[in-house]
C-alpha positions in Angstrom: 61.9 83.2 124.2 63.8 85.9 122.3 62.0 87.5 119.5 63.0 86.3 116.1 64.7 88.9 113.9 63.6 89.2 110.4 66.3 88.9 107.8 66.4 91.9 105.4 65.3 90.8 101.9 68.0 91.2 99.3 67.3 93.3 96.2 68.9 93.2 92.8 71.7 95.8 92.5 72.3 98.0 89.5 75.2 95.7 88.5 72.9 92.7 88.8 70.4 94.4 86.5 73.2 95.2 84.0 74.3 91.6 83.9 70.7 90.5 83.3 70.4 93.0 80.4 73.7 91.8 78.9 72.6 88.2 79.3 69.7 88.9 77.0 68.2 85.5 77.4 64.4 84.9 77.6 64.9 84.0 81.3 66.7 87.3 81.9 63.9 89.2 80.1 61.3 87.6 82.5 63.4 88.6 85.5 63.7 92.2 84.1 59.9 92.3 83.5 59.4 91.5 87.2 61.9 94.1 88.3 60.3 96.8 86.0 56.7 96.2 87.2 56.9 94.9 90.7 54.6 92.0 89.7 54.6 88.7 91.6 56.0 85.9 89.5 52.6 84.1 89.5 50.9 87.3 88.3 53.3 87.5 85.3 53.1 83.8 84.4 49.2 84.0 84.4 49.0 87.3 82.6 46.9 87.1 79.4 47.6 89.0 76.2 44.2 90.7 76.6 45.5 92.3 79.8 48.6 93.8 78.1 48.3 97.4 77.0 51.8 98.5 75.8 52.7 100.7 78.8 50.7 98.9 81.5 49.0 95.6 82.3 45.9 94.7 84.2 46.5 91.8 86.6 47.2 90.8 90.1 46.3 88.2 92.6 46.4 87.3 96.3 44.4 90.1 97.9 41.3 92.2 97.1 43.6 95.3 96.8 45.9 93.3 94.5 43.4 91.8 92.0 42.7 93.4 88.7 45.0 96.4 89.3 46.7 98.6 86.8 50.4 97.8 86.8 52.5 100.3 84.8 55.5 99.0 83.0 58.6 101.2 83.4 59.8 102.5 80.0 63.0 100.4 80.3 60.9 97.2 80.6 58.5 97.7 77.8 60.7 96.0 75.2 60.7 92.8 77.1 56.9 92.7 77.2 56.8 93.5 73.5 59.2 90.6 72.8 56.9 88.1 74.5 53.8 89.5 72.9 55.4 89.1 69.5 56.4 85.5 70.3 53.1 84.4 72.0 51.6 81.2 70.8 48.5 81.2 73.0 46.3 83.4 75.2 49.0 83.9 77.9 51.7 86.6 77.4 54.5 84.1 78.2 52.9 81.3 76.0 55.9 81.6 73.6 58.5 81.3 76.3 60.8 78.5 75.3 61.8 77.6 78.9 59.8 76.2 81.8 56.3 77.5 82.1 55.5 75.8 85.5 56.6 78.1 88.3 58.5 75.6 90.4 60.3 74.2 87.3 61.1 77.8 86.1 62.7 78.6 89.5 64.8 75.4 89.6 65.7 75.0 85.9 65.8 78.5 84.5 65.9 81.3 87.2 68.5 80.0 89.7 70.8 78.5 87.0 70.8 81.9 85.1 71.7 83.8 88.3 74.5 81.3 88.9 75.7 81.6 85.3 75.7 85.4 85.5 77.5 85.5 88.8 74.5 87.1 90.6 74.0 86.1 94.2 71.0 83.9 94.6 67.8 85.7 95.5 64.2 84.5 95.4 62.1 85.7 92.5 60.1 87.7 95.0 63.3 89.9 95.4 62.4 91.4 92.1 59.3 92.9 93.8 61.4 94.3 96.6 63.8 95.7 94.1 60.9 97.5 92.3 59.6 99.0 95.5 63.0 100.1 96.7 63.9 101.8 93.4 60.5 103.4 93.1 60.7 105.0 96.5 64.3 106.1 95.9 63.1 107.7 92.7 60.5 109.7 94.6 57.3 107.8 93.7 54.5 108.9 96.0 53.8 106.2 98.7 50.1 106.0 97.8 51.0 105.3 94.2 53.5 102.6 95.1 51.0 101.0 97.4 48.4 100.8 94.6 50.9 99.4 92.0 52.0 96.7 94.4 48.4 95.9 95.4 48.7 96.4 99.1 45.7 97.4 101.2 47.9 99.1 103.7 51.0 101.3 103.1 52.7 99.8 106.2 53.1 96.6 104.3 54.8 98.5 101.4 57.0 100.6 103.7 57.9 98.0 106.3 58.4 94.9 104.2 59.1 95.9 100.6 61.1 99.2 100.7 64.8 98.8 101.5 67.3 101.6 101.9 71.0 101.2 101.2 73.9 102.8 103.1 74.6 105.3 100.3 71.0 106.5 100.4 71.1 106.9 104.2 74.3 109.0 104.1 73.0 111.1 101.2 69.8 111.9 103.2 71.9 113.1 106.1 74.4 115.1 104.1 71.8 116.8 101.8 69.5 117.9 104.7 
């Protein structure tokens, strides 16, 4: 049987991110929080206020390398975290979110409808993690730091699955030697 080819994961473009910022809804803020930290959606929804520290959070799940890791918040994402801290009504960072707090409901009733409303092509919430990784590598983040932030035990996971290179970046690399 022929080997199955993996479909390249889509990432949020700069124009998608600009639309989310302009949308300025709580749902958009959550998507931007994911893009600016590389957190998994479940990690963000289970994050407690105690684990928020202004410019980073301590959280994570899934693997030993991913649990209880320091996750820096990019400067452009800090205002969204501060917003939810100021609106919290319980121990969870997103406890004051007025939308769906159950992940499946959030995806179906908040996330995808917002992408449709803003004219952003549908991508899974996990695409925010791929977006973070691709932008971080493009910005020159050392691979071992990116691996730690994402909580991967092996950099091959980070490089082969999460980092995506666009055409402009490939051409620039060749032209700038």
